[in-house]
C-alpha positions as a printed NumPy array, in Angstrom:
array([[ -1.969,  -8.204,  24.682],
       [ -1.319,  -4.336,  25.763],
       [  0.641,  -3.687,  28.634],
       [ -0.671,  -1.475,  30.936],
       [  0.78 ,  -2.136,  34.193],
       [  1.188,   0.743,  36.663],
       [ -1.895,   2.346,  34.827],
       [ -4.957,   3.418,  36.557],
       [ -8.51 ,   4.011,  34.695],
       [-11.612,   5.83 ,  35.786],
       [-14.047,   3.538,  33.237],
       [-17.707,   5.669,  33.751],
       [-20.619,   3.666,  32.637],
       [-23.766,   5.624,  31.726],
       [-27.259,   4.131,  31.135],
       [-27.226,   2.265,  27.297],
       [-27.827,  -1.224,  26.567],
       [-24.042,  -1.365,  25.681],
       [-23.356,  -1.485,  29.157],
       [-23.081,  -4.892,  28.772],
       [-19.59 ,  -4.52 ,  26.364],
       [-18.14 ,  -2.173,  29.673],
       [-18.062,  -5.505,  31.593],
       [-15.756,  -6.624,  29.084],
       [-13.568,  -4.738,  28.744],
       [-13.176,  -4.189,  32.693],
       [-12.154,  -8.046,  31.959],
       [ -9.508,  -6.912,  29.076],
       [ -8.303,  -3.634,  31.268],
       [ -7.199,  -6.018,  34.612],
       [ -5.488,  -8.726,  32.171],
       [ -3.523,  -5.671,  30.564],
       [ -2.478,  -5.034,  34.06 ],
       [ -4.335,  -1.757,  34.714],
       [ -5.948,  -1.308,  38.   ],
       [ -9.674,  -0.153,  36.798],
       [-12.263,   1.872,  39.183],
       [-15.709,   2.019,  37.638],
       [-17.963,   4.742,  38.123],
       [-21.763,   3.904,  37.574],
       [-24.743,   6.163,  36.862],
       [-27.876,   5.72 ,  38.137],
       [-29.073,   4.745,  34.744],
       [-26.337,   2.346,  34.641],
       [-27.1  ,   0.222,  36.891],
       [-31.106,  -0.445,  35.417],
       [-28.629,  -2.373,  32.886],
       [-25.684,  -4.333,  34.558],
       [-25.431,  -4.651,  38.36 ],
       [-22.54 ,  -3.089,  40.149],
       [-21.403,  -6.171,  41.738],
       [-20.587,  -7.471,  38.133],
       [-18.171,  -4.699,  38.035],
       [-17.042,  -4.931,  41.518],
       [-16.223,  -8.449,  41.054],
       [-14.523,  -8.008,  36.973],
       [-12.44 ,  -5.238,  38.61 ],
       [-11.837,  -5.918,  42.045],
       [-12.42 ,  -2.39 ,  43.436],
       [-15.99 ,  -1.075,  45.038],
       [-18.001,   0.765,  42.502],
       [-18.483,   4.524,  42.9  ],
       [-22.13 ,   5.775,  42.238],
       [-23.139,   8.49 ,  44.106],
       [-22.838,  11.597,  44.813],
       [-22.701,  11.517,  48.449],
       [-20.7  ,   8.258,  48.52 ],
       [-18.265,   8.242,  51.363],
       [-14.276,   7.81 ,  50.133],
       [-12.9  ,   9.109,  53.521],
       [-12.013,  12.208,  52.315],
       [-15.818,  13.721,  51.595],
       [-14.869,  15.324,  48.058],
       [-14.661,  11.769,  46.405],
       [-15.916,  13.853,  42.777],
       [-12.592,  15.86 ,  43.47 ],
       [ -9.895,  12.953,  44.54 ],
       [-11.079,   9.836,  42.698],
       [ -9.318,  11.013,  39.346],
       [ -5.969,  12.674,  40.908],
       [ -4.22 ,   9.59 ,  40.692],
       [ -6.203,   7.973,  37.528],
       [ -4.053,   8.35 ,  33.985],
       [ -7.716,   8.704,  32.358],
       [-11.055,   8.65 ,  32.527],
       [-13.015,   6.552,  29.501],
       [-16.95 ,   6.836,  29.553],
       [-18.44 ,   3.833,  27.963],
       [-20.939,   3.876,  26.963],
       [-21.556,   7.491,  26.892],
       [-25.164,   8.259,  25.778],
       [-26.62 ,  11.06 ,  23.609],
       [-28.056,  12.627,  27.453],
       [-24.619,  12.101,  29.003],
       [-22.824,  14.015,  25.961],
       [-25.352,  16.717,  26.188],
       [-24.826,  17.426,  29.945],
       [-20.841,  16.947,  29.446],
       [-20.877,  19.382,  26.577],
       [-22.46 ,  22.101,  28.91 ],
       [-20.294,  21.786,  31.892],
       [-23.801,  19.714,  33.979],
       [-22.158,  17.938,  37.435],
       [-25.359,  16.591,  38.715],
       [-24.362,  13.353,  39.647],
       [-20.651,  11.772,  40.582],
       [-19.848,  11.105,  37.386],
       [-20.16 ,  14.09 ,  35.348],
       [-19.031,  16.329,  38.257],
       [-15.898,  13.523,  38.908],
       [-15.082,  14.357,  34.566],
       [-15.723,  18.494,  35.374],
       [-13.387,  17.691,  38.172],
       [-10.627,  16.04 ,  36.267],
       [ -6.954,  16.565,  36.466],
       [ -6.346,  13.863,  33.583],
       [ -7.31 ,  12.946,  29.718],
       [-10.638,  12.351,  28.982],
       [-12.543,   9.724,  26.551],
       [-15.698,   8.958,  25.59 ],
       [-17.335,   6.189,  23.431],
       [-20.693,   6.995,  22.432],
       [-23.277,   4.326,  21.843],
       [-26.838,   5.552,  20.935],
       [-29.508,   5.035,  18.577],
       [-28.286,   6.253,  14.634],
       [-30.778,   8.816,  14.741],
       [-29.869,  10.45 ,  18.125],
       [-26.124,  10.438,  16.97 ],
       [-26.86 ,  12.616,  13.621],
       [-29.169,  14.693,  15.465],
       [-27.994,  18.235,  14.943],
       [-28.105,  18.824,  18.969],
       [-25.507,  15.616,  19.533],
       [-23.78 ,  16.599,  16.328],
       [-23.124,  19.974,  17.784],
       [-22.402,  18.588,  21.617],
       [-19.722,  16.08 ,  20.309],
       [-18.215,  19.056,  18.141],
       [-17.999,  20.885,  21.468],
       [-16.526,  18.358,  23.043],
       [-13.932,  17.943,  20.463],
       [-13.09 ,  21.435,  20.977],
       [-12.765,  21.404,  24.927],
       [-10.292,  19.004,  24.623],
       [-12.483,  15.327,  25.443],
       [-11.477,  12.286,  22.948],
       [-13.95 ,  10.863,  21.309],
       [-13.84 ,   6.855,  20.099],
       [-16.115,   6.126,  17.647],
       [-19.31 ,   5.382,  17.431],
       [-19.031,   2.68 ,  15.195],
       [-21.28 ,   1.867,  11.998],
       [-23.866,  -1.49 ,  12.387],
       [-26.572,  -3.136,  13.642],
       [-27.743,  -0.918,  17.344],
       [-29.991,  -2.774,  19.651],
       [-32.796,  -0.925,  18.794],
       [-32.944,  -3.265,  15.346],
       [-31.472,   0.087,  13.395],
       [-28.367,  -0.138,  11.364],
       [-26.298,   2.685,  11.108],
       [-23.927,   4.983,  13.244],
       [-24.097,   4.417,  16.799],
       [-22.658,   1.431,  18.071],
       [-20.129,   1.725,  20.706],
       [-16.409,   0.601,  19.355],
       [-15.898,  -3.478,  20.437],
       [-14.353,  -3.599,  23.978],
       [-10.809,  -5.372,  22.216],
       [-10.778,  -1.951,  20.077],
       [-10.785,   0.353,  22.817],
       [ -8.106,  -1.467,  24.906],
       [ -5.753,  -0.811,  21.807],
       [ -7.553,   2.853,  21.605],
       [ -6.405,   3.47 ,  25.544],
       [ -2.848,   1.167,  24.946],
       [ -1.472,   3.489,  22.537],
       [ -2.225,   6.317,  24.882],
       [ -0.852,   5.223,  27.754],
       [  2.392,   3.531,  26.413],
       [  4.476,   4.546,  24.218],
       [  4.68 ,   1.859,  21.408],
       [  7.29 ,   0.866,  18.691],
       [  7.019,   4.023,  16.658],
       [  6.492,   6.79 ,  19.454],
       [  8.223,   9.948,  18.371],
       [  7.954,   8.908,  14.49 ],
       [  5.732,  10.74 ,  11.638],
       [  4.263,   8.402,   9.343],
       [  2.706,   9.586,   5.703],
       [  0.519,   6.719,   4.285],
       [ -0.884,   6.756,   0.816],
       [ -4.194,   4.512,   0.666],
       [ -7.045,   3.323,  -1.515],
       [ -7.75 ,   3.848,  -5.113],
       [ -7.105,   7.241,  -7.622],
       [ -9.27 ,   8.083, -10.072],
       [ -8.484,   9.885, -13.908],
       [-11.672,  11.571, -15.231],
       [-12.086,  11.027, -18.787],
       [-15.294,  13.317, -19.013],
       [-17.617,  14.685, -15.884],
       [-19.063,  10.977, -15.529],
       [-16.462,   8.679, -16.314],
       [-13.02 ,   8.035, -15.262],
       [-10.243,   5.714, -15.036],
       [ -9.437,   4.182, -11.657],
       [ -9.348,   0.202, -10.099],
       [-10.409,  -1.693,  -7.426],
       [ -8.623,  -0.719,  -4.103],
       [-10.603,  -0.454,  -1.362],
       [ -7.935,   1.377,   1.062],
       [ -8.515,  -1.3  ,   3.372],
       [ -4.665,  -1.983,   3.694],
       [ -3.866,   1.562,   4.014],
       [ -6.236,   2.403,   6.626],
       [ -5.514,  -0.075,   8.58 ],
       [ -1.593,   0.664,   8.577],
       [ -3.014,   4.426,   9.271],
       [ -4.72 ,   2.79 ,  12.432],
       [ -1.902,   0.416,  13.361],
       [  1.121,   3.243,  13.105],
       [ -1.354,   5.487,  15.172],
       [ -1.897,   2.441,  18.053],
       [  2.222,   2.306,  17.757],
       [  2.582,   5.764,  19.019],
       [  3.296,   7.405,  15.563],
       [  1.965,  11.085,  14.532],
       [  0.478,   9.627,  11.459],
       [ -0.916,  11.443,   8.212],
       [ -3.056,   9.588,   5.454],
       [ -3.661,  10.563,   2.229],
       [ -6.138,   9.137,   0.583],
       [ -8.197,   8.407,  -2.72 ],
       [-11.868,   8.012,  -2.669],
       [-12.534,   5.672,  -0.195],
       [-15.825,   4.921,   1.732],
       [-13.881,   4.5  ,   4.92 ],
       [-13.925,   6.316,   7.931],
       [-10.435,   8.226,   9.07 ],
       [ -8.794,   5.93 ,  11.807],
       [ -9.074,   7.7  ,  15.333],
       [ -6.096,  10.073,  16.338],
       [ -5.077,   9.823,  12.324],
       [ -4.962,  13.145,  10.198],
       [ -6.78 ,  12.613,   6.843],
       [ -6.246,  14.452,   3.245],
       [ -8.22 ,  13.551,   1.005],
       [ -7.289,  13.753,  -3.128],
       [ -8.396,  12.154,  -5.794],
       [ -6.622,  12.321,  -9.175],
       [ -2.893,  10.958,  -8.856],
       [ -1.498,  14.295,  -9.557],
       [ -3.365,  15.161,  -6.544],
       [ -1.626,  12.864,  -4.36 ],
       [  2.081,  13.288,  -5.305],
       [  0.975,  17.487,  -4.491],
       [  0.014,  16.24 ,  -1.521],
       [  3.03 ,  13.807,  -0.538],
       [  5.344,  15.952,  -1.768],
       [  4.014,  19.067,   0.701],
       [  4.247,  16.912,   3.954],
       [  6.948,  14.221,   2.972],
       [  9.652,  16.421,   4.37 ],
       [  8.484,  15.811,   7.812],
       [  8.076,  12.367,   7.984],
       [ 10.356,   9.6  ,   8.901],
       [  8.607,   7.183,   7.201],
       [  6.64 ,   6.725,   3.856],
       [  4.346,   3.911,   3.233],
       [  3.064,   3.499,  -0.369],
       [ -0.29 ,   1.877,  -0.101],
       [ -2.089,   3.42 ,  -2.733],
       [ -3.062,   2.178,  -5.735],
       [ -1.743,   5.191,  -8.222],
       [ -3.154,   4.694, -11.406],
       [ -0.24 ,   4.434, -14.136],
       [ -2.056,   6.016, -16.566],
       [ -4.147,   9.297, -17.163],
       [ -6.35 ,  10.148, -20.202],
       [ -4.044,  13.38 , -21.786],
       [ -7.154,  15.521, -21.491],
       [-10.726,  15.383, -19.661],
       [-13.55 ,  16.398, -21.921],
       [-15.322,  19.283, -20.24 ],
       [-18.605,  17.49 , -21.668],
       [-19.985,  13.662, -21.329],
       [-18.979,  11.992, -24.263],
       [-22.074,  10.868, -26.568],
       [-22.189,   6.979, -27.538],
       [-21.051,   7.082, -31.219],
       [-21.101,   4.255, -34.083],
       [-17.564,   3.261, -33.946],
       [-14.948,   3.064, -31.46 ],
       [-13.459,   5.864, -29.141],
       [ -9.429,   6.15 , -28.476],
       [ -8.126,   7.43 , -25.532],
       [ -4.776,   9.227, -25.627],
       [ -3.237,   8.277, -22.244],
       [ -0.061,  10.068, -20.469],
       [  2.085,   8.831, -17.883],
       [  1.333,   9.507, -14.112],
       [  4.03 ,  10.779, -11.86 ],
       [  5.699,   8.034, -10.367],
       [  5.226,   9.213,  -6.572],
       [  7.392,   6.35 ,  -4.27 ],
       [ 10.364,   6.898,  -7.109],
       [ 10.198,  10.712,  -6.57 ],
       [ 10.013,  10.193,  -2.85 ],
       [ 13.254,   7.953,  -2.861],
       [ 15.346,  10.001,  -4.763],
       [ 14.627,  12.803,  -2.547],
       [ 18.231,  14.259,  -0.416],
       [ 16.631,  13.201,   2.833],
       [ 14.065,  10.338,   1.952],
       [ 12.343,   9.116,   5.212],
       [ 12.612,   5.276,   5.61 ],
       [ 10.787,   4.153,   2.189],
       [  8.433,   1.058,   2.459],
       [  6.355,   0.082,  -1.215],
       [  3.261,  -2.477,  -1.984],
       [  3.083,  -4.444,  -4.936],
       [  0.029,  -6.125,  -5.795],
       [  0.582,  -8.542,  -8.791],
       [ -1.231, -11.36 , -10.428],
       [  1.214, -13.62 , -11.587],
       [  5.32 , -13.989, -10.568],
       [  4.949, -12.091,  -7.606],
       [  8.121, -12.42 ,  -6.112],
       [ 10.246, -11.836,  -9.523],
       [  8.071,  -8.537,  -9.607],
       [  8.178,  -7.784,  -6.854],
       [ 11.906,  -7.691,  -5.807],
       [ 12.337,  -6.125,  -9.388],
       [  9.676,  -3.207,  -8.31 ],
       [ 12.317,  -3.364,  -4.992],
       [ 15.569,  -2.964,  -6.847],
       [ 14.183,  -0.155,  -9.494],
       [ 12.899,   1.89 ,  -6.572],
       [ 15.966,   1.337,  -4.607],
       [ 13.477,   0.334,  -1.705],
       [ 15.059,  -1.302,   1.648],
       [ 11.103,  -3.239,   2.135],
       [  8.515,  -3.761,  -0.592],
       [  5.367,  -5.713,   0.725],
       [  3.652,  -7.906,  -2.178],
       [  0.522,  -9.966,  -2.439],
       [ -1.728, -11.504,  -4.846],
       [ -3.891,  -9.003,  -6.256],
       [ -7.06 , -11.695,  -6.596],
       [ -6.517, -12.747,  -3.108],
       [ -6.478,  -9.133,  -1.269],
       [ -8.371,  -6.461,  -3.103],
       [-11.585,  -5.352,  -1.802],
       [-11.13 ,  -8.279,   0.824],
       [-11.117,  -8.165,   4.559],
       [ -7.438, -10.819,   4.38 ],
       [ -4.5  , -10.358,   3.197],
       [ -1.338, -12.779,   2.487],
       [  1.362, -10.207,   2.693],
       [  5.388, -11.577,   1.706],
       [  8.001,  -8.961,   2.721],
       [ 11.201,  -8.385,   0.314],
       [ 14.457,  -7.145,   0.509],
       [ 17.867,  -7.843,   0.619],
       [ 17.939, -11.025,   1.972],
       [ 14.822, -12.404,  -0.034],
       [ 11.107, -12.828,   0.861],
       [  9.308, -13.725,   4.059],
       [  5.99 , -14.275,   4.291],
       [  3.41 , -13.137,   6.94 ],
       [  0.95 , -14.987,   8.16 ],
       [ -2.801, -14.809,   6.337],
       [ -4.958, -12.642,   8.724],
       [ -7.457, -10.295,   8.673],
       [ -5.816,  -6.439,   7.178],
       [ -5.433,  -4.779,  10.742],
       [ -3.794,  -7.556,  12.209],
       [ -1.314,  -7.776,   9.184],
       [ -0.735,  -3.609,   9.775],
       [  0.182,  -4.437,  13.344],
       [  2.538,  -7.311,  12.356],
       [  4.02 ,  -4.896,   9.529],
       [  4.43 ,  -1.716,  11.298],
       [  6.152,  -4.067,  14.261],
       [  8.679,  -5.517,  11.178],
       [  9.04 ,  -1.317,   9.922],
       [  9.967,  -0.477,  13.478],
       [ 12.487,  -3.258,  14.092],
       [ 14.368,  -2.427,  10.47 ],
       [ 14.167,   1.188,  11.151],
       [ 15.872,   0.384,  14.547],
       [ 18.512,  -1.792,  12.791],
       [ 19.251,   1.244,  10.005],
       [ 19.826,   3.677,  12.593],
       [ 22.035,   0.971,  13.713]])
């Protein structure tokens, strides 16, 4: 559980079905030690009663512009002792009003008069989220320095499926904690590779692998949660970029190598999670290869070993490698770690991990093998980030 002791959070609630999730978020924030002051729009009270939030927060709920808090200027002073404001759910209407600088109710006026960071967790029908007006409003809010947390894709209350779901309370808790509490990697810069690479044979065919990129993306999120500045160099995937992470898209191994070498000089930690193709066609045909009557021979050439090149650099960062094996995991992983001169290598069996939601990781170092409990990939990533931070501190010492 994140530690938010001593933090004050203003939690704005607008009129969406997802308001019921905000009740759980209020409970989690309080459990983490935060003081929570809830501000509800008039429409929000049609979905969840203010008594619910008063009971969960232990504070009186603010809702009316003329609700006197003893100074006659609630919309001004309510945020002066707050560490941040989070509006969850933030409806399409509220995003539009916020983007236009409207201040015609307590919550919008409070956001306009704030002296602390503002975060919003959008929640709406997928078509509303994809509407050009909402896209413009979201872009304007980002330009104005408002942080958007989500939305996520999935089933929505209207029965349709797509991007528009409010992020789950537990995920929002982690998002806020990563911004309010210095994490284990605070002040560090982390460079991560993720996903497969794709080596073209002709315009419609290529060599690739079954990597989904989920482990690398989970590590990027976990490192950001731990306070690091994270850059993710990603091969082709359909995964959304983790909040707060800078993403660089590449396709071929050579492109990934160039992207890494351009940025690794500024990195404190390099984590090579990507399943980089070892070989690529020596040449890519400009036109589609037609089916013939005999076998086809492809001439392959060795791709660059990105991790090996980074480790061999003059001022190499702390490097972590990954090894997905199908047999003799410990023997192959330790051999790879020694060959590349790595302080830490993370191993797993490919048949148990590729494309799945869970992972069973084993850490390999000079002292031997250290299995981590099998868990979902985000939980594994958070545990691995913690291990990396501890080892990095020990190295410095």
